[in-house]
ZALO-903858 format. One record per residue (C-alpha): residue in one letter; residue number from 1; x, y, z. Coordinates in pm, 1 decimal. Layout:
BEGIN
  code  pos      east     north        up
     A  NUM         X         Y         Z
...
END
This chain:
BEGIN
  code  pos      east     north        up
     M    1    8943.0   13204.9   13088.0
     G    2    9027.3   12847.1   13212.0
     L    3    9025.1   12748.4   12838.1
     V    4    9226.2   13044.5   12676.9
     P    5    9559.5   12952.2   12782.6
     G    6    9540.3   12563.1   12616.1
     V    7    9361.9   12691.6   12372.0
     L    8    9678.6   12980.1   12274.1
     V    9    9908.2   12706.1   12378.1
     V   10    9784.3   12478.4   12021.1
     A   11    9733.8   12771.2   11866.5
     V   12   10115.2   12850.8   11923.8
     V   13   10244.7   12560.2   11857.3
     I   14    9991.9   12533.3   11526.4
     A   15   10153.5   12890.5   11435.1
     T   16   10502.4   12778.6   11478.8
     R   17   10524.5   12474.1   11267.5
     G   18   10392.0   12704.4   11024.8
     L   19   10693.1   12876.0   11073.6
     G   20   10856.3   12623.7   11037.7
     W   21   11027.3   12604.5   11416.4
     W   22   10970.3   12232.8   11445.6
     Q   23   11093.0   12074.8   11107.6
     G   24   11452.3   11992.7   11265.9
     L   25   11283.3   11805.1   11590.6
     E   26   11042.0   11646.1   11354.7
     W   27   11338.8   11557.8   11143.5
     K   28   11536.6   11391.1   11442.8
     A   29   11202.5   11202.9   11513.2
     L   30   11177.0   11042.3   11232.0
     D   31   11511.1   10934.5   11258.3
     T   32   11506.1   10821.3   11556.2
     F   33   11192.1   10593.2   11499.6
     L   34   11329.9   10466.0   11107.9
     R   35   11654.3   10420.4   11331.9
     S   36   11457.6   10204.2   11609.8
     R   37   11293.1    9991.3   11420.8
     P   38   11382.3    9568.1   11476.7
     A   39   11633.2    9473.6   11210.6
     E   40   11505.6    9348.2   10884.6
     P   41   11630.9    9060.2   10689.1
     L   42   11853.5    9143.0   10440.0
     D   43   11760.5    9211.4   10125.8
     D   44   12001.4    8986.0    9910.0
     R   45   11822.4    9095.7    9532.2
     I   46   12120.6    9431.3    9613.6
     V   47   12438.3    9319.8    9613.7
     I   48   12733.6    9640.0    9715.9
     V   49   13053.1    9534.1    9519.1
     G   50   13310.4    9826.8    9710.1
     I   51   13640.5    9929.6    9641.1
     G   52   13777.7   10021.4    9955.5
     E   53   14103.9   10085.4   10038.9
     A   54   14244.3    9778.4   10020.9
     D   55   14130.8    9734.0    9675.0
     I   56   14326.7   10098.2    9624.6
     Q   57   14613.2   10054.4    9743.0
     Q   58   14659.4    9673.8    9528.1
     V   59   14589.4    9857.1    9197.3
     G   60   14809.2   10153.1    9319.3
     T   61   14627.8   10450.1    9176.7
     Y   62   14301.5   10668.9    9208.5
     P   63   14092.6   10667.5    9044.1
     I   64   14077.0   10330.1    8981.8
     P   65   14210.4   10340.7    8560.0
     D   66   13927.5   10138.7    8336.0
     R   67   14102.6    9878.1    8244.9
     Y   68   14017.4    9764.8    8614.1
     L   69   13676.9    9807.6    8591.9
     A   70   13675.0    9655.3    8281.7
     D   71   13798.7    9337.4    8417.3
     L   72   13580.9    9360.3    8745.6
     I   73   13247.7    9427.7    8528.7
     T   74   13390.0    9111.2    8276.1
     T   75   13414.5    8915.3    8604.5
     L   76   13045.6    8989.5    8756.4
     E   77   12888.5    8920.9    8429.3
     T   78   13002.9    8524.5    8414.2
     Y   79   12798.4    8549.0    8730.4
     Q   80   12495.3    8650.9    8543.9
     P   81   12375.3    8964.2    8724.0
     R   82   11999.9    9089.0    8608.5
     V   83   12159.8    9405.7    8657.2
     I   84   12504.7    9578.8    8735.8
     G   85   12511.3    9988.6    8837.2
     L   86   12831.9   10119.9    8810.4
     D   87   12839.1   10443.2    9105.6
     I   88   13167.8   10528.1    9018.3
     Y   89   13217.8   10863.9    8715.2
     R   90   13307.3   10806.8    8399.6
     D   91   13254.9   11144.2    8173.2
     L   92   13660.3   11113.9    8113.9
     P   93   13878.7   10837.9    8016.1
     V   94   14093.2   10691.6    8297.1
     Q   95   14376.7   10533.0    8109.0
     P   96   14498.6   10233.3    8084.4
     G   97   14210.1    9992.1    7921.8
     H   98   13963.1   10263.7    7816.4
     D   99   13926.2   10097.9    7470.3
     E  100   13889.3    9798.4    7668.9
     F  101   13629.8    9921.4    7885.5
     R  102   13381.1   10114.6    7618.4
     T  103   13421.6    9781.0    7460.4
     V  104   13257.2    9602.6    7812.5
     A  105   13003.8    9890.5    7862.1
     Q  106   12849.4    9932.1    7516.9
     G  107   12792.2    9548.6    7520.7
     L  108   12589.2    9499.9    7816.2
     E  109   12276.8    9643.6    7799.5
     H  110   12222.0    9597.1    8147.0
     L  111   12471.0    9795.7    8225.2
     V  112   12365.5   10150.5    8369.4
     T  113   12640.7   10419.7    8488.1
     I  114   12599.6   10756.6    8639.7
     E  115   12569.4   11155.5    8618.5
     K  116   12529.2   11466.6    8829.6
     L  117   12291.3   11751.1    8717.5
     L  118   12320.7   12008.7    8958.2
     P  119   12626.9   12168.5    8910.9
     P  120   12877.3   12152.1    8885.9
     P  121   12722.1   11886.8    8645.3
     V  122   12904.0   11579.7    8538.5
     T  123   12817.1   11417.4    8265.3
     G  124   12777.6   10995.3    8167.1
     P  125   12986.9   10853.2    7955.7
     N  126   12919.0   10994.0    7601.9
     F  127   12942.5   10687.2    7361.4
     L  128   12596.9   10512.0    7586.5
     P  129   12249.0   10564.2    7556.6
     P  130   12056.3   10796.9    7771.9
     E  131   11829.3   10568.5    7897.0
     R  132   12201.7   10364.1    8040.2
     I  133   12285.0   10645.8    8267.3
     G  134   12060.4   10841.0    8547.0
     F  135   12231.8   11115.8    8805.1
     V  136   12290.9   11085.9    9158.3
     D  137   12223.4   11370.4    9267.6
     V  138   12054.6   11406.0    9611.9
     V  139   11840.6   11793.3    9815.5
     P  140   11964.6   11719.2   10175.2
     D  141   11780.9   11917.9   10453.7
     G  142   11851.1   12151.0   10619.9
     D  143   12067.2   12003.5   10865.7
     G  144   12291.7   11809.0   10606.1
     F  145   12093.2   11484.6   10641.9
     W  146   11970.8   11291.6   10344.2
     R  147   11581.5   11180.4   10378.4
     R  148   11491.3   11254.4   10039.5
     S  149   11569.9   11083.8    9686.0
     L  150   11513.0   11308.9    9366.8
     L  151   11343.6   11003.8    9130.7
     G  152   11378.2   11250.6    8775.0
     A  153   11433.5   11657.3    8703.1
     A  154   11393.3   11823.3    8422.5
     T  155   11722.2   12033.3    8305.6
     D  156   11720.1   12374.9    8141.3
     D  157   11758.3   12244.2    7802.4
     G  158   11390.8   12073.8    7916.1
     V  159   11522.5   11667.9    7876.8
     Y  160   11390.4   11478.9    8135.5
     H  161   11625.1   11253.8    8370.4
     F  162   11558.8   11006.8    8572.5
     A  163   11802.4   10882.3    8880.4
     F  164   12018.1   10604.0    8838.9
     T  165   11872.7   10429.0    9149.8
     L  166   11527.8   10408.7    8945.1
     R  167   11698.1   10321.7    8646.9
     L  168   11810.3   10001.5    8818.4
     A  169   11469.8    9961.5    8952.6
     E  170   11287.8    9994.0    8608.6
     R  171   11522.5    9720.7    8467.2
     Y  172   11520.1    9446.4    8713.2
     L  173   11155.8    9495.0    8788.3
     A  174   11081.8    9478.9    8361.0
     Q  175   11169.5    9120.4    8465.6
     A  176   10855.9    9063.1    8687.9
     G  177   10649.7    9214.4    8440.7
     L  178   10637.3    9594.3    8655.9
     S  179   10691.5    9868.0    8403.9
     L  180   10713.1   10231.7    8512.2
     E  181   10416.0   10419.9    8411.7
     N  182   10240.9   10693.3    8509.4
     G  183   10016.2   10690.0    8830.7
     I  184    9589.7   10639.6    8850.5
     R  185    9500.8   10793.7    9210.7
     N  186    9769.2   11063.2    9143.0
     P  187    9858.5   11119.2    8762.9
     V  188   10175.2   11286.3    8861.4
     A  189   10346.8   11027.2    9058.0
     M  190   10531.4   10726.5    8945.6
     R  191   10445.1   10384.4    8943.9
     F  192   10493.5   10028.8    8923.5
     G  193   10216.2    9844.6    8901.1
     P  194    9939.5    9945.3    9221.0
     V  195   10258.4   10085.1    9398.1
     E  196   10259.7   10440.2    9307.2
     L  197   10560.4   10687.8    9411.6
     A  198   10368.4   11005.9    9442.9
     P  199   10637.2   11333.4    9447.2
     L  200   10666.0   11515.6    9782.4
     T  201   10538.8   11868.1    9842.8
     P  202   10691.9   12180.5   10024.1
     N  203   10485.2   12116.7   10341.1
     A  204   10462.2   11766.2   10313.3
     G  205   10524.7   11601.0   10652.7
     G  206   10759.4   11789.3   10878.9
     Y  207   10853.4   11987.7   10594.4
     V  208   10773.3   12371.3   10548.6
     G  209   10874.1   12520.8   10248.8
     A  210   11150.4   12279.0   10123.1
     D  211   11264.2   12293.3    9793.4
     M  212   11115.4   11987.6    9618.3
     G  213   11168.4   12032.4    9316.2
     G  214   11199.4   11746.5    9029.7
     H  215   11035.4   11454.9    9147.2
     Q  216   11107.3   11362.9    9533.8
     V  217   11016.4   11132.0    9783.2
     L  218   11111.8   11030.5   10125.2
     V  219   11328.6   10719.2   10218.3
     N  220   11260.9   10466.7   10416.5
     Y  221   11594.0   10335.3   10484.5
     R  222   11570.8    9959.0   10551.4
     S  223   11645.2    9888.8   10917.1
     G  224   11956.8    9641.7   11060.7
     P  225   12323.2    9659.5   11075.9
     S  226   12363.0    9438.3   10765.5
     P  227   12043.3    9569.2   10539.5
     F  228   12286.2    9394.7   10191.3
     R  229   12520.0    9190.1   10096.2
     R  230   12854.5    9341.8   10074.8
     L  231   13157.3    9215.5    9878.0
     T  232   13480.0    9363.0    9767.3
     M  233   13652.6    9429.5    9458.3
     A  234   13940.7    9143.6    9560.3
     Q  235   13685.1    8881.1    9672.2
     V  236   13507.8    8893.5    9348.2
     Q  237   13836.3    8900.5    9124.8
     T  238   13986.2    8616.8    9353.9
     G  239   13644.8    8421.5    9307.3
     Q  240   13585.6    8424.1    9660.3
     V  241   13173.1    8477.0    9614.8
     E  242   12899.7    8245.4    9565.9
     P  243   12748.9    8198.6    9218.6
     E  244   12375.8    8265.6    9365.0
     W  245   12481.6    8589.5    9565.8
     L  246   12509.0    8778.1    9265.0
     R  247   12326.1    8550.8    8994.1
     D  248   11957.4    8724.3    8927.7
     R  249   12086.1    9038.4    9130.1
     I  250   12118.9    9418.5    9129.6
     V  251   12534.8    9482.9    9155.9
     L  252   12651.2    9768.0    9235.1
     I  253   12940.8    9941.3    9203.7
     G  254   13112.4   10215.0    9416.0
     V  255   13386.5   10339.8    9652.8
     T  256   13377.7   10234.6   10015.6
     A  257   13723.5   10356.4   10085.2
     P  258   13709.0   10639.7   10337.3
     S  259   14003.4   10869.0   10251.6
     I  260   13778.8   10912.0    9902.3
     K  261   13501.0   11026.4   10103.5
     D  262   13202.4   10951.5    9919.3
     F  263   12963.7   10978.2   10231.6
     A  264   12580.0   11052.2   10280.6
     N  265   12506.0   11215.0   10570.8
     S  266   12186.5   10998.7   10730.8
     A  267   12086.1   10932.1   11095.9
     A  268   11865.6   10708.4   11044.3
     I  269   12073.6   10397.5   10906.2
     V  270   12253.8   10199.7   11205.9
     S  271   12603.9   10190.3   11120.4
     D  272   12982.9   10170.5   11247.0
     N  273   13013.8   10546.3   11146.1
     P  274   12695.6   10698.7   11309.3
     G  275   12544.8   10996.1   11054.3
     L  276   12727.2   10869.6   10751.2
     V  277   12754.8   10559.6   10535.7
     F  278   12875.0   10537.1   10205.4
     G  279   12724.1   10730.7    9906.3
     I  280   12633.8   10345.9    9686.1
     E  281   12474.2   10212.5   10027.2
     F  282   12252.9   10557.3   10039.0
     Q  283   12156.8   10402.4    9658.6
     A  284   12142.0   10049.7    9751.8
     H  285   11832.6   10163.0   10001.4
     A  286   11682.1   10368.8    9727.4
     I  287   11644.8   10092.3    9514.9
     S  288   11587.6    9854.4    9820.4
     Q  289   11269.2   10061.1    9899.8
     I  290   11139.3   10042.8    9504.6
     I  291   11194.7    9696.3    9487.2
     S  292   11055.0    9592.2    9817.9
     A  293   10752.4    9829.9    9769.4
     A  294   10639.0    9654.1    9439.2
     L  295   10718.9    9302.6    9510.3
     D  296   10697.5    9262.2    9873.1
     N  297   10427.6    9528.5    9997.0
     R  298   10712.4    9698.5   10218.8
     P  299   10530.3    9986.1   10326.5
     L  300   10631.5   10340.3   10166.1
     L  301   10699.7   10620.7   10383.0
     R  302   10403.9   10851.7   10358.0
     V  303   10276.4   11143.4   10519.7
     W  304    9873.0   11285.1   10595.3
     P  305    9725.3   11570.8   10429.8
     Q  306    9775.4   11886.4   10674.7
     P  307    9474.8   11905.1   10762.2
     I  308    9452.1   11595.6   10921.2
     E  309    9814.5   11666.5   11058.5
     Y  310    9684.9   11956.0   11226.7
     G  311    9369.3   11867.2   11312.7
     W  312    9558.1   11550.6   11524.0
     I  313    9766.3   11829.3   11694.2
     I  314    9433.0   11993.5   11792.7
     L  315    9256.7   11642.8   11979.1
     W  316    9601.0   11574.8   12163.3
     G  317    9610.5   11946.7   12298.1
     A  318    9244.4   11933.5   12374.5
     A  319    9297.5   11544.9   12578.7
     G  320    9513.6   11736.1   12743.9
     L  321    9352.6   11994.8   12838.4
     G  322    9067.6   11802.5   12923.7
     L  323    9278.7   11546.2   13138.4
     G  324    9405.1   11864.5   13346.5
     R  325    9062.9   11983.7   13418.9
     I  326    8926.9   11653.8   13556.4
     L  327    9291.1   11552.9   13801.1
     R  328    9350.7   11744.2   14063.2
     H  329    9596.1   11564.1   14219.1
     P  330    9986.0   11694.4   14075.2
     L  331   10030.8   11322.3   14066.9
     W  332    9807.7   11145.4   13916.5
     Q  333    9842.3   11467.4   13610.5
     L  334   10217.0   11318.6   13631.2
     L  335   10122.0   10954.6   13607.5
     V  336    9846.0   11002.8   13307.4
     V  337   10011.6   11254.7   13103.8
     G  338   10313.7   11038.1   13091.7
     G  339   10076.1   10710.0   12958.2
     G  340    9941.5   10992.5   12772.0
     S  341   10313.8   11058.6   12625.8
     L  342   10378.2   10707.2   12576.4
     V  343   10032.3   10567.4   12411.6
     L  344   10158.9   10939.4   12122.5
     L  345   10474.8   10802.2   12081.2
     G  346   10370.0   10422.4   12080.5
     T  347   10104.6   10506.2   11774.0
     G  348   10366.7   10721.4   11572.7
     F  349   10633.7   10456.3   11593.6
     G  350   10352.9   10219.5   11508.9
     L  351   10198.8   10360.1   11236.8
     L  352   10561.4   10451.5   11075.8
     L  353   10691.7   10076.9   11129.6
     W  354   10369.0    9915.2   10985.3
     Q  355   10203.1   10124.7   10726.6
     G  356   10517.6   10398.0   10672.3
     W  357   10332.4   10667.0   10775.0
     W  358   10536.7   10980.8   10932.4
     I  359   10322.9   11169.2   11199.4
     P  360   10349.2   11469.7   11387.6
     V  361   10523.7   11388.6   11675.9
     V  362   10678.5   11655.2   11829.2
     P  363   10436.7   11945.2   11856.7
     T  364   10189.4   11686.6   11938.5
     L  365   10362.2   11580.6   12229.4
     A  366   10423.3   11927.5   12278.7
     V  367   10071.8   12072.8   12337.1
     F  368    9962.0   11694.4   12539.5
     T  369   10190.1   11762.5   12798.8
     V  370   10157.5   12104.7   12831.2
     N  371    9806.0   12136.8   12829.9
     G  372    9873.1   11828.2   13032.8
     V  373   10063.4   11907.3   13326.8
     V  374   10202.0   12284.9   13301.4
     F  375    9821.9   12468.7   13271.3
     P  376    9669.1   12284.3   13516.5
     L  377    9931.2   12411.3   13764.1
     F  378    9816.8   12764.0   13682.3
     Y  379    9438.8   12644.5   13648.2
     W  380    9477.5   12449.2   14000.4
     Y  381    9664.3   12755.2   14188.5
     D  382    9411.6   13037.9   14005.3
     R  383    9108.3   12828.6   14157.2
     G  384    9315.1   12836.2   14517.0
     L  385    9416.5   13193.6   14477.0
     R  386    9021.8   13265.5   14378.4
     S  387    8880.5   13020.4   14684.8
     R  388    9160.3   13228.1   14908.8
     I  389    9005.9   13598.9   14809.0
     Q  390    8645.7   13433.6   14910.1
     E  391    8761.1   13334.8   15215.5
     R  392    8929.9   13658.0   15287.2
     Q  393    8614.4   13839.3   15199.0
     R  394    8400.1   13679.4   15333.5
     V  395    8616.1   13752.7   15660.9
     I  396    8621.4   14101.3   15573.7
     D  397    8249.4   14103.4   15536.1
     N  398    8169.0   13895.4   15895.2
     T  399    8435.6   14111.4   16073.4
     F  400    8272.4   14462.3   15920.9
     S  401    7941.0   14298.7   15985.5
     A  402    8079.1   14258.3   16365.4
     I  403    8163.1   14581.2   16370.1
     H  404    7860.8   14710.8   16221.5
     N  405    7637.1   14585.9   16426.9
     G  406    7794.2   14632.9   16747.3
     P  407    8057.2   14919.2   16817.7
     L  408    7870.5   15119.7   16512.2
     Q  409    7547.0   15099.4   16615.9
     T  410    7680.6   15217.5   16932.9
     L  411    7861.9   15471.2   16830.9
     S  412    7589.8   15621.2   16554.3
     Q  413    7352.6   15676.8   16919.7
     L  414    7593.7   15813.1   17027.0
     L  415    7626.0   16093.9   16738.0
     R  416    7228.8   16094.1   16798.1
     E  417    7253.9   16215.9   17131.1
     S  418    7532.2   16421.0   17064.8
     R  419    7296.4   16690.6   16909.5
     D  420    7209.6   16819.5   17218.6
     P  421    7497.6   17116.7   17309.3
     A  422    7388.1   17060.6   17669.4
     Q  423    7470.9   16671.2   17637.7
     M  424    7855.4   16659.9   17473.6
     S  425    8018.9   16964.4   17393.9
     P  426    8086.6   17022.0   16958.0
     A  427    8465.3   16916.3   17003.1
     L  428    8320.8   16577.9   17097.9
     H  429    8078.0   16531.0   16887.8
     R  430    8278.9   16610.9   16626.6
     R  431    8608.6   16379.4   16745.9
     L  432    8311.9   16105.7   16746.6
     H  433    8199.5   16154.0   16380.4
     D  434    8522.1   16159.5   16233.3
     L  435    8590.2   15818.7   16428.8
     N  436    8236.7   15669.3   16231.2
     R  437    8381.4   15785.7   15893.6
     D  438    8716.4   15629.3   16002.3
     L  439    8568.2   15298.0   16099.5
     R  440    8354.2   15281.8   15865.5
     Q  441    8657.1   15359.8   15592.9
     V  442    8871.7   15068.5   15698.6
     Y  443    8608.8   14785.8   15581.8
     T  444    8703.3   14963.4   15226.6
     L  445    9077.1   15012.0   15266.1
     V  446    9086.1   14661.0   15405.4
     Q  447    8880.0   14516.6   15055.2
     Q  448    9112.5   14692.9   14811.1
     E  449    9404.6   14554.5   14951.0
     A  450    9305.9   14240.4   14974.1
     L  451    9089.5   14211.6   14597.0
     I  452    9250.0   14533.4   14343.6
     D  453    9626.9   14492.0   14391.6
     K  454    9856.1   14283.2   14549.5
     Q  455   10127.3   14534.3   14429.7
     Q  456    9908.6   14844.5   14649.1
     I  457    9900.9   14965.6   14965.2
     Y  458    9559.1   15161.3   15083.3
     L  459    9608.2   15397.9   15361.7
     G  460    9380.4   15627.7   15273.3
     P  461    9123.8   15657.4   14907.0
     Q  462    9479.2   15661.8   14677.4
     G  463    9681.9   15334.8   14672.1
     I  464   10078.3   15353.0   14705.1
     D  465   10281.1   15139.6   14434.4
     L  466   10521.7   14899.6   14642.4
     S  467   10736.9   14852.2   14331.2
     L  468   10879.7   15197.3   14407.6
     P  469   11219.2   15261.6   14553.4
     L  470   11162.6   15224.1   14908.8
     H  471   11264.0   15579.2   15009.0
     Q  472   10980.9   15725.0   14748.0
     L  473   10741.3   15448.2   14864.8
     L  474   10721.6   15585.3   15277.5
     Y  475   10779.4   15930.9   15078.6
     Q  476   10383.8   15849.0   14980.7
     V  477   10347.9   15705.7   15288.6
     Y  478   10463.3   16036.1   15494.3
     T  479   10247.4   16264.5   15275.2
     Q  480    9871.7   16088.0   15327.6
     T  481    9906.2   16052.7   15709.7
     L  482   10020.5   16395.4   15777.8
     G  483    9770.4   16495.2   15515.6
     K  484    9505.8   16380.6   15840.4
     D  485    9295.1   16594.5   16003.1
     L  486    9472.2   16496.4   16372.4
     P  487    9521.4   16728.5   16694.2
     G  488    9901.3   16665.4   16703.5
     F  489    9972.1   16756.4   16351.2
     Q  490    9720.9   17063.0   16392.9
     T  491   10025.3   17181.8   16626.3
     L  492   10288.5   17126.4   16418.2
     K  493   10534.3   17471.8   16296.4
     V  494   10838.7   17250.3   16145.1
     K  495   10915.6   16968.2   15992.8
     L  496   11216.5   16818.0   15911.6
     I  497   11220.1   16515.3   15665.0
     E  498   11532.8   16310.2   15516.5
     F  499   11457.7   16081.1   15273.7
     E  500   11758.7   15960.2   15091.7
     P  501   11799.8   15576.9   14901.2
     M  502   11781.0   15250.9   15069.8
     S  503   11890.8   14926.9   15003.7
     D  504   11562.6   14718.7   14895.1
     R  505   11678.0   14465.7   14724.9
     T  506   11592.1   14165.6   14956.8
     L  507   11250.5   14321.4   15051.2
     S  508   10962.4   14132.3   14998.1
     L  509   10601.6   14350.7   14944.8
     D  510   10500.6   14195.9   15239.2
     D  511   10828.5   14336.0   15408.4
     R  512   10743.1   14699.0   15256.8
     R  513   10387.3   14687.8   15356.8
     D  514   10506.1   14654.1   15716.4
     L  515   10724.7   14938.4   15675.7
     C  516   10458.7   15176.4   15500.2
     R  517   10280.6   15036.7   15847.6
     F  518   10572.3   15108.4   16073.3
     L  519   10603.5   15470.3   15977.3
     Q  520   10221.3   15461.5   15963.8
     E  521   10147.2   15413.7   16320.5
     A  522   10465.6   15614.8   16453.4
     L  523   10310.6   15904.4   16253.7
     L  524    9950.7   15847.8   16339.3
     N  525   10066.0   15767.0   16745.8
     V  526   10211.9   16167.2   16707.5
     G  527    9868.1   16265.1   16548.2
     K  528    9662.3   16120.0   16809.1
     H  529    9837.2   16126.1   17182.0
     A  530   10073.0   16457.5   17118.6
     P  531    9849.2   16720.0   17097.3
     N  532   10139.7   16941.4   17199.2
     T  533   10404.5   16900.5   16911.5
     T  534   10571.7   17157.9   16775.8
     R  535   10814.1   17014.2   16590.2
     L  536   10860.6   16658.8   16374.3
     W  537   11180.4   16464.0   16247.6
     I  538   11147.5   16197.6   16010.3
     T  539   11429.5   16009.8   15872.0
     C  540   11427.1   15728.7   15614.4
     K  541   11796.6   15654.2   15450.6
     Q  542   12099.0   15444.7   15469.5
     I  543   12378.9   15473.9   15761.0
     A  544   12629.6   15330.7   15816.0
     P  545   12718.5   15304.6   16197.6
     E  546   12999.1   15025.4   16220.2
     P  547   13236.0   14914.6   15948.7
     A  548   13062.3   14576.9   15951.0
     G  549   12774.9   14669.4   15758.1
     V  550   12534.0   14925.9   15604.1
     Q  551   12185.6   14986.9   15773.2
     N  552   11865.5   15094.3   15694.1
     L  553   11719.0   15336.4   15928.6
     I  554   11324.2   15488.5   15932.3
     R  555   11276.5   15713.7   16273.0
     V  556   11037.3   15974.0   16352.7
     A  557   11090.3   16193.3   16637.3
     D  558   10893.9   16462.3   16834.7
     N  559   10912.5   16750.8   17080.8
     N  560   10625.7   16690.5   17283.8
     Q  561   10563.6   16867.1   17585.3
     D  562   10382.7   16591.8   17784.9
     N  563   10639.1   16356.1   17839.0
     R  564   10393.7   16150.3   18089.7
     S  565   10215.9   16117.6   17739.9
     E  566   10043.3   15733.5   17672.4
     H  567   10222.2   15695.5   17349.7
     L  568   10568.7   15671.4   17537.1
     V  569   10704.1   15307.1   17652.6
     Y  570   11076.0   15419.7   17756.2
     D  571   11104.5   14983.4   17868.9
     S  572   11246.4   14748.2   17654.6
     N  573   11088.0   14520.8   17774.9
     A  574   10715.4   14638.2   17810.2
     T  575   10478.6   14435.3   17595.7
     G  576   10303.3   14800.6   17464.4
     G  577    9998.7   14805.1   17285.5
     Q  578    9920.3   14660.9   16917.0
     G  579   10144.9   14856.0   16702.5
     T  580   10437.7   14802.7   16956.6
     Q  581   10412.9   14459.0   16948.1
     Q  582   10404.6   14458.7   16532.7
     A  583   10675.3   14688.6   16519.9
     E  584   10890.2   14419.8   16715.1
     Q  585   10766.3   14159.5   16530.3
     L  586   10864.7   14280.6   16155.3
     S  587   11236.3   14390.4   16362.0
     K  588   11275.9   14018.0   16415.9
     R  589   11171.1   13931.1   16042.5
     L  590   11426.4   14182.4   15963.9
     R  591   11714.7   14089.8   16187.7
     G  592   11695.3   14495.1   16319.9
     Q  593   11608.2   14664.2   16603.2
     F  594   11281.4   14857.1   16699.6
     R  595   11325.6   15144.6   16987.5
     R  596   11134.1   15387.1   17138.5
     Y  597   11317.0   15611.7   17355.9
     P  598   11248.8   15969.3   17501.9
     N  599   11365.0   16223.3   17296.5
     S  600   11616.2   16503.7   17452.6
     P  601   11481.0   16720.9   17568.9
     T  602   11157.2   16636.8   17486.5
     G  603   10935.4   16431.1   17309.3
     T  604   10984.2   16072.6   17196.4
     V  605   11168.5   15888.0   16920.9
     C  606   11072.4   15565.1   16732.2
     E  607   11296.3   15403.0   16515.9
     L  608   11334.3   15077.1   16300.5
     V  609   11697.0   14974.1   16230.9
     W  610   11794.9   14713.9   15996.1
     P  611   12093.6   14511.8   15832.6
     T  612   12118.6   14564.7   15410.0
     G  613   12337.5   14315.6   15381.7
     R  614   12565.6   14513.3   15221.9
     R  615   12965.6   14580.9   15309.9
     S  616   13029.7   14902.1   15464.9
     L  617   13121.5   15170.1   15274.5
     W  618   13257.1   15424.6   15523.6
     P  619   13285.7   15729.8   15487.8
     F  620   12944.4   15674.5   15392.7
     K  621   12792.9   15953.5   15191.9
     P  622   12439.2   15854.6   15001.1
     T  623   12293.7   16121.2   14772.4
     A  624   11979.0   16248.7   14911.1
     L  625   11642.0   16243.6   14630.4
     I  626   11422.6   16394.9   14881.4
     K  627   11537.1   16602.1   15179.2
     R  628   11332.7   16906.1   15289.5
     S  629   11246.2   17123.9   15605.2
     K  630   10893.2   17261.2   15601.0
     H  631   10870.4   17614.3   15841.6
     P  632   10445.8   17688.7   15792.7
     G  633   10476.7   17956.9   16049.7
     K  634   10694.7   18070.8   16342.0
END
């Protein structure tokens, strides 16, 4: 049974992961790992030429007219870059200078421009061939961040389009002898030499049912605050650049003015504006990961097959469960589980850093921690509880054995001897027989209360639910106790009872149990020691004797004619019997008062009063749930 909770935790985590409940946390863990990596060297093969706020102010208008773009591209061409990417839409002419721009663009075979496929679509320049146009569409995740790069997609007309990033990487790698081909290990993958760009599946890694249409791959962003060289349009036009910065490089032209709001959402990039980078920077990262993987063996982000991922979660769940069962001290549990959690986090970070593996860290950490810390506490509590129950059972058995081997044996001997009417009256024989039965029932009642249900109290064969409202609970005690065959109950002719709602919000189960025993003891005193009682008053209700607050009252009064009965104790300072001592202890615990005093004109009153903690609503008039008078005879 101790393994069941741990297995259930693993099953719940796996099931909820399959439903996508852990998706957001796994995305954040991936972002945190990528952002926490050591800074990588500048990738000088890619240069960003940004058109910033100052450039737009100097031009005096936006969109940037075609003439300025033509001049910028012409100037860049003098530095002999390997490929130029224009990340600015030019589906329509932006005068002045469109003819000039068209001439420059058509004359440069290594110039690539952009289009947009997703609605609303934006076409590329109609004067350029399709192989020199790439789309810049991105599919964001559910939290709005960009973690995937779309490399290829087919439109409704059946034409397959390639991404802007792939067009630029393909042209750059072509001069290194690497062409775009189909995969070998995975035929649907894109391949440059030995490097395959396998498409993501809808349930890859931390994704669940994601839109993986087209050919999508995870983006392994380049780490560090300055991954690429950045220049401005003005710097290029005024010659404030070194020729080697641009020669044989991929040059990206895009807008870097915050007012234009061409942003990409990424929490994996270290930037001046957390969570946001310019769109041209995202394109640079997507290009860099392709050419770096093909030329530098820089790892691409990869995921495990699902069976291995879930096996990993189960393995760590079992490890946490095993540690929780072995380690007995809570401090050792915290230390070992804390160390294991660091190992798990370090393993996830290390695999991502060196091999590009994105493994399930968050759900694995959850099952390991819960099974290693939380459930062991329940396990050891359960063991301690069972040990205490067993110890209590031994005490009960030993106590009953002592009673059985001593007083019960003597009682049995008396019963055998009392069969002769000459030696003992039938009434005394019957009393001894009842005593023998009651003593033997004590064992069963105590065992039931100790082992069966802590929510019940056994004052007879049937248990009473301690969670009942207090006045109903006490009424059950009254009913069971008055059913006993005792001399004082045989002479009763009138029973006047009041059971009204009482405040019980602050009472514990032990308080409720002791209040039941108090009422039972008070009633049994009448039944055993007041054989001439004809009238009995039982009151259980709230009272408000003063404006200071409301009190609960339990009172049992009789009209026994023999005021010298041994159950009377008029002196409040007297020690009294075991029942009196227990009643006084209960009154102290409840911050109340226990009294036993003479009834008028005859009889005894046994009374317990304790505060409820509520302010008085005087005049106080509760609604009685049970208020009866019983007249069994005249």
